[in-house]
N, C-alpha and C positions, 0 to 999 in steps of 0.2 A: 077396493079390495079389502080394506080393514073391516068394513061393514059386512061384506059377504062372509068373511071368516068368523066374525062375531056371531052372525046368524047361525052358522054351522055348529058352533060350540055352545050356543046359548049365552053368549056374553053381551056386554053393552060397550059401545064406544063412547068415549068422552073427549071433549075438545080441550086442548091446551092452546090458548090464544097467544100468538107471538107478540102481540101488542105493538106491531110495527106501524100502525096507523089507525086512528079512530075516525069514524065518520061523523059528520055534523049532527046526525040524528042521535048517535050514541052520546055525544058530548052534551047535547041539549037535554038528554034524558038523565044527565048527571053521572054518566059512566066515564070516569077518568082512568088514568093509569093504575091507580091504587085499586079501583073497583075491579079492573081486569086481573090484577095480581091476586086479589082475594078469590075471584072466580076460579082461577087456575089452581090456587091452593085447595079449594074445596074439591075440585075434581081429582087432584092428586091424593087427598085424604081418602076419598071414596074408592079410588082405584087400589090403594094399598091396604084397605081393610078387608 
């Protein structure tokens, strides 16, 4: 529903990861809790600008 609304108004959707569980693939790629928090921060900064 969020993506449909975003298309209608010409907006972009961004993900805020709840970080409740990381997959083995993500961990092997070096994506830990802090990595996820930094990604969330970047998306919040982008949304608020």
